[in-house]
C-alpha positions as CSV (number, residue, x, y, z in Angstrom):
1,M,0.0,0.0,0.0
2,A,1.6,3.2,-1.1
3,V,1.8,6.0,1.5
4,G,0.0,9.2,0.5
5,N,1.1,12.7,1.5
6,E,-2.3,13.9,2.4
7,P,-2.7,14.2,6.2
8,A,-5.9,12.9,7.8
9,E,-7.7,13.6,11.0
10,P,-6.6,11.3,13.9
11,L,-8.7,8.2,14.6
12,A,-11.8,9.1,16.5
13,K,-12.1,8.2,20.2
14,G,-15.4,6.8,21.7
15,I,-18.0,4.5,20.3
16,I,-20.3,7.0,18.6
17,A,-17.4,9.1,17.1
18,T,-15.7,6.0,15.8
19,A,-18.9,4.7,14.2
20,K,-19.5,8.1,12.5
21,Q,-15.9,8.3,11.2
22,S,-16.0,4.6,10.0
23,W,-19.3,5.2,8.1
24,G,-17.8,8.3,6.4
25,D,-14.6,6.5,5.6
26,L,-16.5,3.7,3.9
27,F,-17.4,6.1,1.1
28,R,-13.9,7.5,0.6
29,W,-11.6,5.6,-1.8
30,K,-8.5,6.4,0.2
31,Q,-8.0,4.8,3.6
32,R,-7.3,6.5,6.9
33,V,-4.1,4.9,8.2
34,V,-1.9,5.5,11.3
35,V,1.8,5.6,10.3
36,T,4.5,5.2,13.0
37,N,8.1,6.1,12.3
38,E,11.3,4.6,13.8
39,L,11.1,6.9,16.8
40,G,7.7,5.7,17.7
41,E,6.0,8.9,16.6
42,S,2.6,8.4,15.0
43,H,0.5,10.4,12.6
44,T,-2.6,9.7,10.5
45,V,-2.6,10.0,6.7
46,W,-4.8,9.0,3.7
47,Q,-3.4,6.1,1.7
48,S,-4.4,5.1,-1.8
49,P,-5.5,1.4,-2.1
50,E,-3.1,-1.2,-3.6
51,R,-3.5,-1.9,-7.2
52,L,-4.9,-5.4,-8.0
53,K,-2.0,-7.8,-8.5
54,N,-1.8,-11.1,-10.4
55,P,-2.6,-13.9,-7.9
56,I,0.3,-15.9,-9.2
57,S,2.7,-13.1,-8.3
58,L,1.2,-13.0,-4.8
59,F,1.6,-16.8,-4.4
60,M,5.3,-16.4,-5.4
61,Q,5.9,-13.9,-2.5
62,L,5.5,-16.8,0.0
63,S,8.6,-18.7,0.8
64,G,8.6,-22.5,1.2
65,R,8.4,-22.2,5.0
66,D,5.5,-19.7,4.6
67,W,3.6,-22.2,2.4
68,T,4.3,-25.0,4.9
69,Y,2.8,-23.1,7.8
70,F,-0.1,-22.0,5.7
71,L,-1.0,-25.5,4.4
72,V,-0.7,-27.1,7.8
73,G,-3.0,-24.4,9.2
74,L,-5.5,-24.9,6.3
75,F,-5.4,-28.7,6.9
76,A,-6.1,-28.3,10.6
77,W,-9.0,-26.0,9.9
78,T,-10.4,-28.3,7.2
79,A,-10.3,-31.3,9.6
80,D,-12.0,-29.2,12.3
81,A,-14.8,-28.3,9.8
82,F,-15.1,-31.9,8.7
83,D,-15.6,-32.9,12.3
84,F,-18.4,-30.4,12.8
85,H,-20.2,-31.1,9.5
86,A,-20.0,-34.9,9.9
87,L,-23.0,-34.4,12.3
88,A,-24.8,-31.5,10.6
89,I,-25.2,-33.3,7.3
90,Q,-26.3,-36.6,8.9
91,T,-29.1,-35.2,11.1
92,V,-31.7,-37.5,9.4
93,K,-29.6,-40.6,9.9
94,L,-28.9,-39.8,13.6
95,S,-32.5,-39.0,14.3
96,R,-33.4,-42.5,13.0
97,Y,-30.5,-44.1,14.9
98,Y,-31.4,-42.6,18.3
99,D,-35.1,-42.5,17.6
100,R,-35.3,-38.8,18.2
101,T,-36.6,-35.8,16.2
102,K,-34.3,-33.8,14.0
103,T,-34.7,-30.9,16.5
104,D,-33.4,-33.1,19.3
105,I,-30.4,-34.1,17.2
106,S,-29.6,-30.4,16.5
107,T,-29.3,-30.0,20.3
108,A,-25.9,-31.6,19.9
109,I,-24.9,-28.8,17.4
110,T,-26.1,-26.2,20.0
111,L,-24.1,-27.8,22.8
112,T,-21.0,-28.0,20.5
113,L,-21.2,-24.3,19.6
114,L,-21.9,-23.3,23.2
115,L,-18.6,-24.8,24.5
116,R,-16.3,-23.8,21.7
117,S,-15.6,-20.4,23.3
118,V,-14.2,-22.2,26.4
119,G,-11.8,-24.1,24.1
120,A,-10.9,-20.9,22.2
121,A,-10.0,-19.1,25.4
122,T,-8.0,-22.1,26.8
123,F,-6.0,-23.1,23.8
124,G,-5.7,-19.5,22.5
125,L,-4.1,-18.3,25.7
126,L,-1.9,-21.4,25.7
127,G,-0.9,-20.7,22.1
128,D,0.0,-17.0,22.9
129,R,1.8,-18.0,26.1
130,F,3.8,-21.1,25.1
131,G,3.7,-21.1,21.3
132,R,1.4,-22.4,18.6
133,K,2.8,-25.8,18.2
134,W,2.1,-28.2,21.1
135,P,-1.3,-26.7,22.2
136,M,-2.4,-27.3,18.7
137,V,-1.1,-30.8,18.4
138,A,-2.8,-31.9,21.7
139,N,-6.0,-30.1,20.7
140,L,-6.3,-31.9,17.3
141,I,-5.4,-35.4,18.7
142,L,-8.0,-35.1,21.5
143,L,-10.5,-33.9,19.0
144,G,-10.0,-37.1,16.9
145,L,-10.4,-39.3,20.0
146,L,-13.7,-37.6,20.9
147,Q,-15.0,-38.3,17.4
148,I,-14.3,-42.0,18.1
149,A,-16.0,-41.7,21.5
150,T,-19.1,-40.3,19.6
151,I,-19.3,-43.5,17.6
152,Y,-19.4,-45.6,20.7
153,S,-22.1,-43.5,22.4
154,A,-24.8,-46.1,23.1
155,T,-27.5,-43.7,24.3
156,F,-28.7,-40.3,23.2
157,E,-27.6,-38.8,26.6
158,Q,-24.1,-40.2,26.1
159,F,-24.1,-38.8,22.6
160,L,-25.0,-35.3,23.9
161,A,-22.3,-35.5,26.7
162,V,-19.5,-36.4,24.2
163,R,-20.6,-33.8,21.7
164,S,-20.5,-31.1,24.5
165,L,-16.9,-32.1,25.4
166,F,-16.1,-32.3,21.6
167,G,-17.2,-28.6,21.3
168,L,-14.7,-27.6,24.0
169,F,-11.7,-29.0,22.0
170,M,-13.1,-28.0,18.6
171,G,-13.1,-24.3,19.8
172,G,-9.3,-24.3,20.2
173,V,-8.4,-25.0,16.6
174,Y,-9.4,-21.9,14.8
175,G,-7.3,-19.3,16.6
176,N,-4.0,-21.2,16.5
177,A,-4.5,-22.4,12.9
178,V,-5.3,-18.9,11.6
179,A,-2.5,-17.3,13.5
180,M,0.0,-19.9,12.3
181,A,-1.1,-19.7,8.7
182,L,-1.3,-15.9,8.3
183,E,1.4,-14.4,10.6
184,N,4.2,-15.1,8.1
185,C,2.3,-14.1,4.9
186,P,3.5,-11.0,3.1
187,T,1.2,-8.0,3.6
188,E,0.1,-7.8,-0.1
189,A,-0.9,-11.5,-0.2
190,R,-2.9,-11.5,3.0
191,G,-6.3,-10.9,1.5
192,L,-5.9,-13.7,-1.0
193,M,-4.5,-16.2,1.5
194,S,-7.2,-15.3,4.1
195,G,-9.9,-16.1,1.5
196,I,-8.3,-19.5,0.8
197,L,-7.7,-20.3,4.4
198,Q,-11.3,-19.5,5.5
199,Q,-12.6,-21.9,2.9
200,G,-11.1,-24.8,4.9
201,Y,-14.6,-24.6,6.5
202,A,-16.4,-25.1,3.2
203,L,-13.8,-27.7,2.1
204,G,-14.5,-29.6,5.3
205,Y,-18.2,-29.6,4.4
206,V,-17.5,-30.8,0.9
207,L,-15.3,-33.6,2.1
208,A,-17.9,-34.6,4.7
209,A,-20.6,-34.5,2.1
210,C,-18.5,-36.7,-0.3
211,A,-17.9,-39.2,2.6
212,N,-21.7,-39.2,3.3
213,L,-22.4,-39.7,-0.4
214,G,-19.9,-42.5,-0.6
215,V,-21.2,-44.5,2.4
216,G,-24.9,-44.3,1.3
217,G,-28.1,-43.4,3.1
218,E,-28.4,-46.4,5.4
219,T,-28.7,-45.4,9.1
220,E,-25.6,-47.1,10.5
221,T,-23.3,-45.5,7.9
222,W,-23.1,-42.3,9.9
223,K,-20.4,-44.1,12.0
224,T,-18.1,-44.5,9.0
225,V,-18.1,-40.7,8.3
226,F,-17.1,-40.2,12.0
227,W,-14.2,-42.6,11.6
228,I,-12.9,-40.6,8.7
229,A,-13.3,-37.4,10.7
230,A,-11.3,-38.9,13.5
231,G,-8.5,-39.9,11.2
232,L,-8.2,-36.4,9.7
233,S,-8.0,-34.7,13.0
234,I,-5.4,-37.0,14.4
235,A,-3.4,-36.8,11.2
236,A,-3.5,-33.0,11.3
237,G,-2.2,-33.1,14.9
238,L,0.7,-35.5,14.1
239,L,1.6,-33.5,11.0
240,R,1.9,-30.3,13.0
241,S,4.3,-32.0,15.4
242,F,6.8,-32.4,12.6
243,F,7.2,-28.6,12.0
244,P,9.0,-26.0,14.1
245,E,7.4,-23.4,16.4
246,S,6.2,-20.1,15.0
247,K,8.8,-17.5,14.1
248,Q,8.0,-15.0,16.9
249,F,8.4,-17.6,19.6
250,R,11.7,-18.9,18.1
251,E,13.1,-15.4,17.9
252,A,12.1,-14.6,21.5
253,K,13.8,-17.8,22.7
254,A,16.9,-17.0,20.6
255,A,17.1,-13.5,22.1
256,G,17.0,-15.0,25.6
257,H,13.7,-13.5,26.6
258,H,12.2,-15.2,29.6
259,I,8.5,-14.6,29.8
260,S,7.2,-15.2,33.3
261,A,3.5,-15.9,34.1
262,G,3.4,-12.5,35.8
263,D,4.6,-10.7,32.6
264,F,2.0,-12.6,30.5
265,W,-0.9,-11.7,32.8
266,T,0.2,-8.1,33.3
267,E,0.3,-7.5,29.5
268,T,-3.0,-9.4,29.1
269,K,-4.7,-7.1,31.7
270,L,-3.3,-4.0,30.0
271,M,-4.5,-5.2,26.6
272,L,-8.0,-5.8,27.9
273,A,-8.1,-2.4,29.5
274,K,-7.1,-0.8,26.3
275,E,-8.9,-3.0,23.7
276,W,-12.2,-3.9,25.4
277,R,-14.3,-1.9,23.0
278,M,-12.6,-3.7,20.1
279,C,-13.2,-7.1,21.8
280,V,-17.0,-6.3,22.1
281,Y,-17.2,-5.1,18.5
282,C,-15.6,-8.2,17.1
283,V,-17.8,-10.5,19.2
284,I,-20.9,-8.7,17.8
285,L,-19.6,-8.9,14.3
286,M,-18.8,-12.6,14.6
287,T,-22.2,-13.3,16.2
288,W,-23.8,-12.0,13.0
289,F,-21.3,-14.0,10.9
290,N,-21.9,-17.3,12.7
291,Y,-25.7,-16.9,12.4
292,Y,-25.0,-16.2,8.7
293,A,-23.1,-19.5,8.2
294,H,-25.3,-21.7,10.4
295,T,-28.7,-20.5,9.0
296,S,-27.5,-21.0,5.5
297,Q,-25.7,-24.4,5.9
298,D,-26.6,-26.5,8.9
299,S,-30.2,-27.4,7.8
300,Y,-29.7,-27.1,4.0
301,T,-29.3,-30.9,3.4
302,T,-32.3,-31.5,5.6
303,F,-34.2,-28.9,3.6
304,M,-33.5,-30.7,0.4
305,L,-34.4,-34.1,1.9
306,E,-37.6,-33.1,3.7
307,S,-39.0,-30.0,1.9
308,K,-37.8,-30.7,-1.7
309,E,-38.1,-34.5,-1.3
310,L,-34.8,-35.2,-3.0
311,P,-33.1,-38.6,-2.4
312,N,-30.0,-38.7,-0.2
313,D,-27.5,-38.9,-3.1
314,A,-29.1,-35.9,-5.0
315,A,-29.2,-33.8,-1.8
316,T,-25.6,-34.6,-1.1
317,R,-24.5,-33.8,-4.6
318,A,-26.3,-30.4,-4.4
319,S,-24.6,-29.7,-1.0
320,I,-21.2,-30.5,-2.5
321,L,-21.8,-28.0,-5.4
322,M,-23.1,-25.4,-3.0
323,N,-19.9,-25.5,-0.9
324,T,-17.8,-25.6,-4.1
325,G,-19.3,-22.2,-4.7
326,A,-18.2,-21.2,-1.1
327,C,-14.6,-22.2,-1.9
328,F,-14.5,-20.0,-5.0
329,G,-16.4,-17.1,-3.3
330,G,-14.1,-17.0,-0.3
331,T,-11.0,-17.0,-2.4
332,V,-12.2,-14.3,-4.9
333,I,-13.7,-11.9,-2.4
334,G,-10.8,-12.3,0.0
335,Y,-8.5,-11.5,-2.8
336,L,-10.6,-8.4,-3.8
337,S,-10.6,-7.1,-0.2
338,Q,-6.9,-6.3,-0.5
339,F,-7.9,-3.8,-3.2
340,I,-11.4,-2.5,-2.2
341,G,-11.0,-2.8,1.5
342,R,-12.1,-5.4,4.1
343,R,-15.3,-3.7,5.1
344,R,-16.5,-2.9,1.5
345,A,-15.9,-6.5,0.5
346,I,-18.0,-7.8,3.5
347,V,-20.8,-5.3,3.0
348,G,-21.1,-5.9,-0.7
349,A,-21.1,-9.7,-0.4
350,A,-23.7,-9.7,2.4
351,L,-26.1,-7.4,0.5
352,I,-25.8,-9.4,-2.7
353,S,-26.6,-12.6,-0.8
354,C,-29.9,-11.0,0.3
355,F,-31.0,-10.5,-3.3
356,L,-30.3,-14.2,-4.0
357,V,-32.6,-15.6,-1.3
358,P,-35.6,-16.2,-3.6
359,A,-33.5,-18.0,-6.2
360,W,-32.0,-20.0,-3.3
361,I,-35.1,-21.5,-1.8
362,L,-37.6,-21.7,-4.7
363,P,-36.1,-24.3,-7.1
364,A,-37.5,-27.8,-6.8
365,T,-34.9,-29.8,-8.9
366,E,-31.4,-31.0,-8.1
367,S,-29.9,-28.8,-10.8
368,G,-31.8,-25.7,-9.7
369,L,-30.9,-26.1,-6.1
370,S,-27.3,-26.8,-7.0
371,A,-26.9,-23.7,-9.1
372,S,-28.7,-21.4,-6.6
373,G,-26.8,-23.0,-3.7
374,F,-23.5,-22.4,-5.5
375,M,-24.3,-18.7,-5.9
376,I,-25.6,-18.0,-2.4
377,Q,-22.6,-19.6,-0.8
378,F,-20.3,-17.8,-3.2
379,F,-21.3,-14.6,-1.4
380,V,-21.9,-16.0,2.1
381,Q,-18.5,-17.5,2.3
382,G,-17.1,-14.7,0.1
383,A,-17.9,-12.4,3.1
384,W,-16.4,-15.0,5.4
385,G,-13.2,-15.1,3.3
386,V,-12.3,-11.7,4.6
387,V,-12.8,-12.6,8.3
388,P,-9.4,-14.3,9.2
389,I,-7.3,-11.4,8.0
390,H,-9.8,-8.8,9.2
391,L,-9.7,-10.2,12.7
392,N,-5.9,-10.6,12.7
393,E,-5.5,-7.0,11.7
394,L,-7.9,-5.8,14.4
395,S,-6.3,-8.0,17.0
396,P,-3.7,-6.8,19.5
397,P,-0.5,-8.1,17.7
398,A,0.6,-10.3,20.6
399,Y,-2.8,-12.0,21.0
400,R,-3.4,-13.4,17.5
401,S,-4.2,-16.9,18.8
402,T,-6.6,-15.8,21.6
403,F,-8.3,-12.7,20.1
404,P,-9.5,-14.0,16.7
405,G,-10.3,-17.5,18.1
406,L,-12.2,-16.2,21.1
407,A,-14.1,-13.6,19.1
408,Y,-15.1,-16.2,16.6
409,Q,-16.1,-18.8,19.2
410,L,-18.0,-16.3,21.4
411,G,-20.0,-15.4,18.3
412,N,-20.5,-19.1,17.8
413,M,-21.7,-19.4,21.4
414,V,-24.3,-16.7,20.9
415,S,-25.4,-18.2,17.6
416,S,-25.4,-21.7,18.9
417,P,-29.2,-22.1,18.9
418,A,-29.3,-21.3,15.1
419,A,-29.8,-24.8,13.8
420,Q,-32.2,-25.6,16.6
421,I,-34.3,-22.5,16.0
422,V,-34.5,-23.1,12.2
423,N,-35.5,-26.8,12.7
424,A,-38.1,-26.0,15.4
425,I,-39.7,-23.2,13.3
426,A,-39.6,-25.3,10.1
427,E,-41.1,-28.4,11.8
428,S,-44.0,-26.3,13.1
429,H,-44.8,-24.5,9.9
430,F,-45.6,-26.2,6.6
431,V,-45.5,-25.5,2.9
432,T,-46.8,-27.4,-0.1
433,S,-44.1,-29.3,-2.0
434,S,-43.9,-29.7,-5.8
435,S,-45.7,-33.1,-5.3
436,G,-48.6,-31.4,-3.5
437,K,-47.7,-32.7,0.0
438,L,-47.5,-30.6,3.1
439,V,-43.8,-30.6,4.1
440,D,-41.7,-28.8,6.8
441,G,-41.2,-25.1,6.0
442,Y,-37.4,-25.0,5.9
443,G,-37.2,-22.8,2.8
444,P,-39.1,-19.7,4.1
445,T,-37.5,-20.1,7.5
446,M,-33.9,-20.2,6.3
447,G,-34.6,-17.4,3.7
448,I,-36.0,-14.9,6.1
449,A,-33.3,-15.7,8.7
450,L,-30.5,-15.2,6.2
451,A,-31.8,-11.9,4.9
452,I,-32.1,-10.5,8.5
453,V,-28.6,-11.6,9.4
454,A,-27.0,-10.4,6.1
455,V,-28.4,-6.9,6.7
456,G,-27.1,-7.1,10.3
457,I,-23.6,-7.9,9.0
458,A,-23.7,-5.0,6.5
459,V,-24.7,-2.5,9.1
460,T,-22.2,-3.7,11.7
461,A,-19.2,-3.8,9.3
462,S,-20.2,-0.3,8.0
463,L,-19.9,1.2,11.4
464,G,-16.8,-0.7,12.6
465,P,-13.0,-0.1,12.2
466,E,-10.6,-1.4,9.6
467,K,-6.8,-1.8,9.8
468,R,-6.0,-3.2,6.4
469,G,-2.3,-3.5,5.9
470,R,-1.5,-3.3,9.6
471,S,2.0,-4.6,10.5
472,F,1.8,-7.4,13.1
473,E,4.5,-9.9,12.0
474,H,7.2,-8.4,14.1
475,A,5.3,-8.3,17.4
476,G,6.8,-10.3,20.2
477,P,4.9,-13.0,22.1
478,A,2.5,-11.9,24.8
479,G,4.4,-10.9,27.9
480,A,7.7,-10.1,26.1
481,N,6.3,-6.6,25.1
482,I,6.4,-5.5,28.7
483,H,10.2,-5.5,28.6
484,Q,10.2,-4.1,25.0
485,D,8.1,-1.2,26.1
486,V,10.5,-0.5,29.0
487,E,13.5,-0.7,26.6
488,K,11.7,1.6,24.1
489,A,10.9,4.1,26.8
490,V,14.6,4.1,27.9
491,D,15.6,4.6,24.2
492,M,13.2,7.5,23.8
493,A,14.4,9.1,27.0
494,S,18.0,8.8,25.7
495,I,17.1,10.4,22.4
496,A,15.3,13.2,24.3
497,D,18.4,13.7,26.6
498,S,20.6,13.8,23.5
499,K,18.4,16.5,21.9
500,V,18.5,18.6,25.1
501,H,22.3,18.2,25.3
502,V,22.8,19.3,21.7
503,A,20.4,22.3,22.1
504,T,22.3,23.3,25.3
505,E,25.7,23.2,23.5
506,L,24.3,25.2,20.6
507,E,23.0,27.9,23.0
508,S,26.3,28.1,24.8
509,R,28.1,28.8,21.5
C-alpha cells in the first residue's frame, strides 16, 4: 500500500465518534491509516489502495516455509470443519439411529457451539503464552479421539455428553490455525491467503458430504463418516508436530527473553483495559457471521431431503456443489478485499446474498438447487473469506491466537441455537411441496433468517473499524512486550536527553 502525502484527522475516540468516522470512511476511496516512524511517533494519513496484482505473483511472494505453515493451518481448519459437519449433514440418519426428532439431534450442534468459546480461550491463551505448536497438536489429537467416542455412544444422553466435550476441544483449533497460517504471509498477499484459508470450513463440508455420499443413506453408515473425521484430526495433529514453532516464539527464545507468568498476565490485563471496545465489537460482528453460516448451511441438506423431497444422493451432490461455490467465493472476495478494503468486501457480499434468497429456496430440482446454492454460498462464504485477516488486523498483535479464536467462538456461542431455531420453526410450519404434499417449511424459515442476518452484518461492518495492511508480523509474544516497552521508553528518553544536550551546546556557543 503506497503511502500518500495527504494528512488525515486522527482516529476518533469513543464508540459513537468511531462509528460516524467509519461510516464516512466507507465512502472514501483512500483509507485512513496510522503511520509510525522509527522513533515511535505516530500520525494519520490518507493512503491510496493497492493496485490489484496477479494472484500468481502473490503466491510467489510466499517462501517454502510460509507455504508449509499456511498449508498445515489450512489442513487443521479443514479437519475441524469436517468434524463439525459430519454431524450436521447426517441429522436425518442420527434421528433414526437414536429414535429422536431432528430438532433433538440439532441440540448436539447447539451444545458443541456453546462450549467452543471455552476451548478458544483455553487453547488460544496457551498458544499465545507457550507457542502455537504443542497446544495445537494436543488439541487436534484429542478432537479425533472424541470423534471416536461419539461412535461408541450407546444412548442419546451419552451422545450429547460427548458432543459437548467435543465442542470444547473444537473451539481451540481456529485461533491457533489462523495465526500460524497468516502471521508469516507477506502483507500484499494476506487478502488472497485469508480467503483461501477460511474456505477450509467449506472444504471440510465438501469432504464430509463426499464421505456421506460414498457411504450411502443407510442409518448405520453415519459411523463410517465419523471414523474418517477422527482420522483427519489425528493426522493433522501429528503433521503439525513435525514442523517447528512459529517465528516470533523462536526469535524470542533465541534472544534469551524469559516470559514469566506475571509478565504474561500483566500484559493481558493491560491489553483488555485498552482494547475492550474492540473485543466487544468483534464478538458482535462474529455473532452475526456465525448466524450467517449456520442458518444457510446446517439445515440445508435436511431442507432438500424433507422439503424438496430429493433422495439422499441428490441432496448430497447439491450440497457439494453449494460448498464448491463457497470455496470459490471466499477466495475471490478475500483477494478483492486487498484492493477495495475489508469492510467494503464484506458489506457488498452480504447485500448481494440478500437479493439471491428467492432463487436459493424456490427451485425444486437438483440442478436448480445446486446452481442457486452455489451462488448464495459464493457470497456468504465470500464475506467469510475476509474474516481471518480482518480479525488478525484488528487483534492486539501479541494475541493473534486468543483474540480471533475467542471472538469467533463467542460469536458461535451466541449463535449456537441457530440450527435448533431453524429446525423448530420449520417443523412447526408447513408449505406445499412440488408433489402437492405438506412438508416442513425449511425454505421460508432459512430465507428470512439469512436476509435479516445479512443486513445485520452489512450495518455492523459499515460502522466498525478497519486496519487493512497493519503490520503485526514483528510483534513479540504476549508478555515479552512489557520488557520491550520499557526498553523503548529508555531509548526514547536517551534520544530526548541527546536532543536537550545538543540544544544546550548550541545555545552556549
